[in-house]
C-alpha positions in Angstrom: -199.5 -74.4 -126.5 -198.6 -70.9 -128.2 -195.2 -69.9 -129.6 -195.1 -66.2 -129.2 -193.1 -64.0 -131.6 -191.7 -60.4 -131.2 -192.7 -57.7 -133.5 -190.1 -55.0 -134.2 -190.2 -52.4 -136.9 -193.2 -54.0 -138.6 -191.7 -57.4 -138.8 -192.9 -60.6 -136.7 -190.1 -63.0 -135.6 -187.8 -60.4 -135.0 -185.0 -60.9 -132.5 -185.0 -63.9 -130.2 -181.4 -64.0 -129.4 -181.8 -63.8 -125.6 -183.3 -67.1 -125.2 -186.8 -68.0 -124.1 -189.1 -68.6 -121.3 -192.1 -71.0 -120.7 -195.2 -69.8 -119.3 -197.2 -72.3 -117.1 -200.7 -72.6 -116.1 -201.0 -71.6 -112.3 -203.8 -74.3 -111.9 -201.9 -77.4 -112.8 -198.3 -76.4 -114.0 -199.1 -77.3 -117.7 -197.1 -75.0 -120.4 -199.1 -72.6 -121.9 -196.6 -71.0 -124.4 -193.1 -70.2 -125.1 -191.8 -66.8 -125.3 -188.6 -65.2 -126.8 -186.4 -62.8 -124.4 -185.4 -59.7 -126.2 -182.0 -58.6 -125.7 -180.8 -54.9 -124.8 -179.7 -54.5 -128.7 -183.2 -55.6 -129.9 -184.8 -53.2 -127.5 -182.5 -50.5 -129.0 -183.4 -51.5 -132.4 -187.1 -51.4 -131.7 -186.8 -48.1 -130.3 -184.9 -46.7 -133.3 -187.5 -48.2 -135.7 -190.2 -46.7 -133.7 -188.6 -43.2 -134.0 -188.4 -43.6 -137.9 -192.1 -44.5 -137.9 -193.3 -41.6 -135.6 -193.5 -38.7 -137.7 -195.5 -40.4 -140.3 -198.1 -41.6 -137.8 -198.4 -38.1 -136.0 -199.1 -36.7 -139.4 -202.1 -38.8 -139.9 -205.5 -37.3 -139.3 -207.1 -37.4 -135.8 -210.2 -38.9 -137.8 -208.0 -41.5 -139.5 -206.4 -42.6 -136.3 -209.8 -42.8 -134.6 -211.3 -44.8 -137.4 -208.3 -47.4 -137.0 -208.9 -47.8 -133.5 -212.6 -48.4 -134.0 -211.4 -51.2 -136.1 -209.2 -52.5 -133.7 -212.1 -52.5 -130.9 -214.0 -54.7 -133.4 -210.9 -57.2 -133.8 -210.5 -57.5 -130.1 -214.4 -57.9 -129.5 -214.3 -60.8 -132.3 -211.5 -62.5 -130.7 -212.8 -62.1 -127.0 -213.0 -65.9 -126.3 -209.3 -66.6 -127.3 -208.2 -63.5 -125.2 -210.1 -64.5 -122.3 -209.1 -68.3 -122.4 -205.4 -67.3 -122.8 -205.9 -65.0 -119.8 -207.1 -67.7 -117.7 -204.6 -70.2 -118.7 -201.5 -67.7 -118.0 -202.8 -66.3 -114.8 -205.7 -68.2 -113.3 -208.3 -65.4 -113.7 -211.8 -67.3 -113.6 -213.2 -67.4 -117.1 -216.1 -64.9 -116.4 -213.9 -62.4 -114.9 -211.5 -62.6 -118.0 -214.2 -62.2 -120.4 -215.2 -59.1 -118.4 -211.6 -57.8 -118.7 -211.8 -58.2 -122.5 -215.3 -56.3 -122.6 -213.7 -53.5 -120.7 -210.9 -53.2 -123.0 -213.2 -53.2 -126.0 -215.2 -50.3 -124.3 -212.1 -48.4 -123.5 -210.8 -48.5 -127.1 -214.3 -47.5 -128.2 -214.3 -44.6 -125.9 -210.9 -43.1 -127.0 -211.8 -43.8 -130.6 -214.7 -41.4 -130.1 -213.0 -38.9 -128.0 -209.8 -38.8 -130.0 -210.9 -36.4 -132.7 -212.8 -34.0 -130.4 -209.8 -33.0 -128.5 -208.4 -29.6 -129.4 -206.3 -26.7 -128.2 -207.3 -23.3 -127.1 -207.3 -19.9 -128.9 -205.9 -17.2 -126.8 -206.8 -13.5 -126.9 -203.8 -11.3 -127.8 -203.1 -8.5 -130.3 -205.8 -7.6 -132.8 -203.2 -8.5 -135.7 -202.1 -11.7 -134.4 -203.3 -15.3 -133.7 -202.6 -17.1 -130.7 -203.6 -20.7 -129.9 -202.5 -23.8 -128.0 -201.7 -26.5 -130.3 -201.6 -30.4 -128.9 -199.3 -32.9 -130.4 -198.2 -36.5 -129.9 -195.3 -37.0 -127.5 -193.7 -39.4 -129.9 -192.6 -42.9 -128.7 -194.5 -44.3 -125.8 -193.1 -47.4 -123.9 -196.2 -49.2 -122.5 -195.2 -51.9 -119.8 -198.4 -53.7 -118.7 -199.4 -55.9 -115.8 -200.7 -59.4 -115.6 -203.5 -59.3 -113.2 -205.9 -57.7 -116.0 -203.9 -57.8 -119.1 -206.3 -57.0 -121.9 -208.4 -54.3 -120.0 -205.2 -52.4 -119.0 -203.4 -52.9 -122.2 -206.2 -51.6 -124.2 -206.3 -48.4 -122.2 -202.6 -47.6 -122.8 -202.4 -48.6 -126.2 -205.6 -46.9 -127.3 -204.9 -43.7 -125.7 -201.4 -43.6 -126.8 -202.3 -44.4 -130.5 -205.2 -42.4 -130.9 -203.3 -39.3 -130.0 -200.7 -39.9 -132.8 -197.8 -41.9 -130.8 -196.2 -45.0 -131.8 -195.9 -47.7 -129.1 -193.4 -50.2 -128.0 -195.5 -52.8 -126.0 -194.0 -54.9 -123.4 -196.5 -57.2 -121.7 -195.9 -58.7 -118.4 -193.6 -62.1 -118.8 -196.4 -63.8 -116.8 -199.1 -63.2 -119.5 -197.3 -62.7 -122.8 -199.5 -64.8 -124.8 -202.6 -62.8 -124.3 -200.2 -59.7 -125.0 -199.1 -61.4 -128.2 -202.5 -62.1 -129.3 -203.5 -58.4 -128.6 -200.7 -57.3 -130.6 -201.5 -59.2 -133.5 -204.9 -57.9 -133.6 -203.6 -54.2 -133.5 -201.0 -55.0 -136.2 -203.7 -56.3 -138.5 -205.1 -52.9 -138.3 -202.6 -49.9 -137.9 -199.9 -49.3 -140.1 -196.7 -51.3 -140.2 -194.1 -49.9 -137.4 -196.8 -48.0 -135.4 -196.8 -50.6 -132.8 -193.9 -52.9 -131.7 -194.0 -56.1 -129.4 -191.2 -56.9 -126.9 -191.3 -59.9 -124.5 -189.3 -61.1 -121.5 -189.0 -60.4 -117.8 -188.1 -57.5 -115.8 -184.6 -57.0 -117.7 -186.4 -56.0 -120.7 -188.7 -53.4 -119.1 -185.5 -51.9 -117.5 -183.8 -51.7 -121.0 -186.7 -50.3 -122.5 -187.3 -47.5 -119.8 -183.5 -46.7 -120.2 -183.8 -46.1 -123.8 -184.3 -42.4 -125.2 -188.4 -42.7 -125.5 -190.7 -40.0 -124.8 -192.9 -41.6 -122.2 -192.9 -44.6 -120.3 -196.2 -45.7 -119.1 -196.3 -48.6 -116.6 -199.1 -50.1 -114.5 -197.7 -52.5 -111.8 -195.6 -52.9 -108.9 -194.6 -49.8 -106.9 -190.9 -50.8 -106.7 -190.8 -51.2 -110.3 -192.5 -47.7 -110.7 -189.8 -46.2 -108.6 -187.2 -47.8 -110.8 -188.9 -46.5 -114.1 -189.1 -42.9 -112.5 -185.5 -42.9 -111.8 -184.7 -44.1 -115.4 -187.0 -41.2 -116.8 -185.3 -38.8 -114.6 -182.1 -39.7 -116.6 -183.5 -39.8 -120.0 -185.9 -37.0 -119.8 -188.8 -39.1 -120.6 -192.2 -38.7 -118.9 -193.3 -41.2 -116.2 -196.8 -42.1 -116.3 -197.3 -44.6 -113.5 -200.2 -46.4 -111.9 -198.5 -48.7 -109.3 -199.5 -50.9 -106.1 -201.6 -50.0 -103.3 -202.9 -51.1 -99.9 -206.5 -49.9 -100.3 -208.5 -49.7 -97.0 -212.2 -50.4 -96.4 -213.8 -48.5 -93.7 -217.0 -50.4 -91.8 -218.8 -47.7 -90.0 -221.1 -48.1 -86.9 -224.7 -48.7 -87.8 -224.5 -50.7 -91.3 -225.7 -53.9 -92.0 -222.9 -56.2 -91.2 -223.9 -59.0 -93.6 -224.2 -56.6 -96.2 -220.7 -55.0 -95.3 -219.4 -58.6 -95.2 -220.3 -59.1 -98.9 -218.7 -55.8 -100.0 -215.5 -56.9 -98.1 -215.5 -60.5 -99.5 -216.0 -59.0 -103.1 -213.2 -56.5 -102.8 -210.9 -58.8 -101.1 -211.4 -62.1 -102.9 -212.2 -61.1 -106.3 -209.6 -62.2 -108.8 -207.9 -63.9 -105.9 -207.0 -60.7 -104.6 -204.9 -59.7 -107.6 -206.2 -56.2 -108.2 -204.6 -52.9 -107.8 -207.6 -51.8 -106.1 -208.5 -55.0 -104.0 -209.6 -54.6 -100.4 -206.4 -55.1 -98.5 -207.0 -53.8 -95.0 -210.4 -53.4 -93.0 -211.1 -51.0 -90.4 -214.2 -52.3 -88.6 -216.1 -50.1 -85.8 -216.4 -52.2 -82.8 -220.0 -51.9 -82.6 -220.4 -54.2 -85.7 -216.9 -55.9 -85.8 -217.9 -59.3 -84.3 -220.9 -59.9 -86.6 -219.1 -58.5 -89.6 -216.3 -61.0 -89.1 -218.5 -63.8 -88.6 -220.2 -62.8 -91.7 -217.0 -62.5 -93.8 -215.6 -65.8 -92.4 -218.8 -67.5 -93.7 -218.5 -65.8 -97.0 -214.9 -66.9 -97.3 -215.6 -70.5 -96.7 -218.5 -70.4 -99.3 -216.4 -69.6 -102.1 -216.0 -72.2 -104.9 -212.3 -72.8 -105.6 -211.0 -74.4 -108.8 -209.3 -73.7 -112.1 -210.2 -70.5 -113.9 -211.3 -72.5 -116.8 -214.2 -74.2 -114.6 -217.4 -72.0 -115.1 -218.3 -72.4 -111.5 -215.0 -71.3 -109.9 -215.2 -68.1 -107.9 -211.6 -68.2 -106.5 -208.8 -69.2 -108.8 -205.2 -69.7 -108.2 -202.6 -67.2 -107.7 -200.4 -66.4 -110.5 -197.7 -68.8 -109.5 -196.3 -70.5 -106.6 -193.5 -67.9 -106.0 -196.3 -65.2 -105.4 -198.3 -67.5 -103.2 -195.2 -67.8 -101.0 -194.9 -64.4 -100.4 -198.7 -63.7 -99.6 -198.6 -66.8 -97.3 -195.4 -65.3 -95.7 -197.2 -62.0 -94.8 -200.1 -64.2 -93.3 -197.8 -66.1 -91.1 -195.8 -63.3 -89.9 -199.0 -61.7 -88.8 -200.2 -64.7 -86.7 -196.7 -64.8 -85.6 -197.4 -61.3 -84.0 -200.6 -62.0 -82.3 -203.1 -62.0 -85.0 -205.9 -64.6 -85.1 -206.5 -66.6 -88.1 -210.3 -67.1 -88.7 -210.3 -68.7 -92.1 -208.0 -70.1 -94.8 -204.1 -69.2 -94.1 -203.2 -72.8 -94.7 -201.2 -74.1 -98.0 -203.3 -76.4 -99.7 -202.1 -79.9 -101.0 -201.8 -80.9 -104.6 -200.7 -79.0 -107.8 -201.2 -75.4 -108.8 -200.6 -72.1 -106.9 -204.1 -72.2 -105.0 -204.6 -70.2 -102.0 -207.8 -70.1 -99.8 -209.9 -67.1 -99.0 -208.0 -65.9 -95.5 -209.7 -63.7 -92.9 -207.2 -62.6 -90.3 -208.6 -60.7 -87.3 -206.9 -58.8 -84.3 -204.5 -57.3 -86.5 -202.9 -54.1 -85.6 -202.3 -51.0 -87.9 -198.6 -51.5 -87.9 -198.5 -55.0 -89.0 -196.8 -55.7 -92.4 -200.0 -57.4 -93.5 -201.8 -54.1 -92.8 -199.3 -51.7 -94.0 -197.8 -53.5 -97.4 -199.5 -54.6 -100.3 -200.5 -58.2 -100.3 -202.0 -58.9 -103.7 -203.8 -62.1 -102.7 -207.1 -63.4 -101.3 -206.6 -62.0 -97.7 -208.8 -59.7 -95.4 -206.9 -58.2 -92.8 -209.4 -56.7 -89.9 -208.3 -54.1 -87.4 -211.2 -53.2 -84.7 -211.5 -49.4 -84.1 -213.4 -47.4 -81.7 -214.5 -44.4 -83.8 -215.1 -43.3 -87.7 -212.2 -40.8 -86.9 -209.8 -43.5 -85.9 -210.6 -45.6 -88.7 -210.2 -42.5 -91.2 -206.8 -41.9 -89.7 -205.6 -45.2 -90.2 -206.9 -45.5 -93.4 -205.0 -42.4 -94.5 -201.8 -43.6 -92.9 -200.2 -45.4 -95.8 -197.1 -45.3 -98.0 -199.8 -45.6 -101.0 -202.6 -43.4 -102.3 -204.6 -45.4 -105.0 -208.1 -46.0 -103.7 -210.4 -46.5 -100.7 -213.8 -47.6 -99.8 -216.1 -46.4 -97.0 -219.3 -48.4 -96.0 -221.5 -45.8 -93.9 -225.2 -44.7 -93.6 -223.9 -40.9 -92.6 -223.8 -38.4 -95.0 -221.5 -36.3 -93.0 -219.1 -39.4 -92.8 -219.1 -39.9 -96.3 -218.0 -36.2 -97.0 -215.3 -36.5 -94.5 -214.0 -39.6 -96.4 -213.9 -38.3 -99.8 -212.5 -35.0 -98.5 -209.8 -36.1 -96.2 -208.6 -39.6 -97.5 -205.4 -38.8 -99.7 -206.1 -41.4 -102.4 -206.9 -41.1 -106.1 -210.4 -42.7 -105.7 -212.8 -43.0 -102.9 -215.8 -45.3 -103.2 -218.9 -44.8 -100.8 -220.8 -48.0 -100.1 -219.6 -50.0 -103.2 -216.0 -51.5 -103.3 -216.2 -51.5 -107.2 -218.2 -49.6 -109.7 -218.4 -46.1 -111.3 -219.4 -44.1 -114.2 -217.7 -44.8 -117.5 -214.8 -42.4 -118.2 -213.6 -41.9 -114.6 -210.1 -40.9 -114.3 -207.9 -40.6 -111.0 -204.4 -39.5 -109.9 -202.9 -42.1 -107.6 -200.6 -40.6 -105.0 -197.4 -41.2 -103.3 -196.3 -45.0 -103.7 -199.2 -45.6 -105.9 -198.0 -43.5 -108.8 -198.5 -40.4 -110.9 -200.5 -38.9 -113.7 -204.1 -39.9 -114.7 -204.9 -43.5 -115.4 -207.8 -43.9 -117.9 -210.6 -41.5 -118.6 -210.3 -38.8 -121.2 -207.4 -37.4 -119.2 -205.3 -40.1 -120.3 -205.5 -38.6 -123.7 -203.8 -35.5 -122.4 -201.1 -37.5 -120.6 -200.1 -38.9 -124.0 -200.0 -35.4 -125.6 -197.8 -32.3 -125.5 -198.9 -28.9 -126.0 -197.3 -26.0 -128.1 -198.1 -22.3 -127.9 -198.3 -20.8 -131.2 -197.9 -17.0 -131.9 -198.9 -15.8 -135.3 -198.2 -12.1 -135.9 -199.2 -10.3 -139.1 -196.0 -9.1 -141.1 -195.1 -5.3 -140.4 -197.4 -3.2 -142.2 -199.3 -5.7 -143.8 -202.1 -8.1 -143.4 -202.4 -12.0 -143.9 
């Protein structure tokens, strides 16, 4: 049982006048930790304290900031087991996946520690007696609002990029994984100067209060509705909104592919982390030539998954984050069935404690169904049968979201059409996950704006000043 504290202006235990909330293990309902809820006044004081620290941290050399980020990476790596266990206890992620999220976070911190000092401006060609250049500078105060589904990896990306570029950070982890955020903040605070990082905890009202403050950047990874609210708040304050939000990522299964292999890819994309991934496979467009065999294999794979609490090493499918979320997922499934879809696997609320939901396969779906159009964020594979690759691409592109898409095909021309025509930030061909380190994408439409991760994220947390140095009249420097 953890007791979380806030960190404001370099002081642990600050605030707490807003009451507290209790985080429950979604596998069995046991309490994991108690968490203070920041008041609007505490949020304002944290922003004021951060502003007072900003200039000193910005003046620290790039090499000095990078060295501290390297230390932070080592501290996170040393605490990997506790961070992974806390993540599993708070949101149900299988322990092996939670360890993978910590490892990804450590790798991201190390990447930014290496890249930070290498960034520079551009020298411009002007008059012979003048010097012109572009000078990158920190933006100032960054509010980082992070999600619960992969709390360490996402937080390390935003915190690492913001800090190494010279910004101070107000870190607000999700109210569903505040213990993980607190553990991470303690590790960072043990390395960085006091006041460079603050930790604010609580629910959506705390995030809203933070986004309304006069900060310079609000970086948010999470639900699209929250992202829209943050964008509106930033329009009022003048802060930059950096958003990676929800998606309803399509998977296209082309004619001629091995249906069992395609089903393995689909199961991985739809059921990993119980479907609670921004880039999870949410809707599948299967060519009629392979659809029947593909669905049979997918149903078989769904039924073979080992279901259990995330802390059990054998678990492949853990619980959803809570019962409220499970009700939302189940509601979409039952609505699709009422509209004529066919339940081929799962789709039934299990008895017993926790927020478990079975791997679910729904066929005979139509493109206009809510289950297909909207983000489900659960272990649900909705299958639409199509008659051509062109029809699949057209349906895949017709979405209010634009995060990522996957195409399984043996045709190079179809692969090229996919990555040229699909209006999403990331296109994956013949693999639902994977990619080289350092990749970055710009989500589109309802899925956000700005680069998420990669070297380009360092640019998102920086601003550029044009400098013109003219020699004095009749003289020289």
